[in-house]
C-alpha positions, 0 to 999 in steps of 0.5 A: 117904243114900249117893246124896245124898252121891254127888250132892253130891260130883259137884256139888262136883267140877264146881264145882272147889271144894276139899273134904275127903274122908272116906277109909279106908285098906285094913284090916290083912290080919291083922285081916281074917283073924282076923275071917274066922275068927271069922265062920266059927265063927258060920257066916257066910262071909267070904273070907280073902284080902288084899283086903277087898271092901266089898260082901262086908262089907255082905253079911255085915252083911245076913246077921247082921241081927236075929241074936242075935250081930249087935251083937257081930259088927258091933263086931268088923267096926268094930274090924277097919277102920282109922279114917276120916280126912279129907284134901284128896286123894280116894284113894277110900273 
């Protein structure tokens, strides 16, 4: 699905059509720090720094898959992120 979205975005960009972009602002560092502390209590590493690497978050999600605490921890991840918004400017993910 991600690849389909990328191809569609490239195509629309080449056509120079105005579209809306779904974007996410950088998460709050305090929320991410708290999230990292909770994850470390469950034995899952998440770096405690000012930058959130989406790949690192995905790696942690992959590690908790099918674990008893998966539902709880994924809910915490979602609550730590800022809500997506739609904008005419492509500011990145």
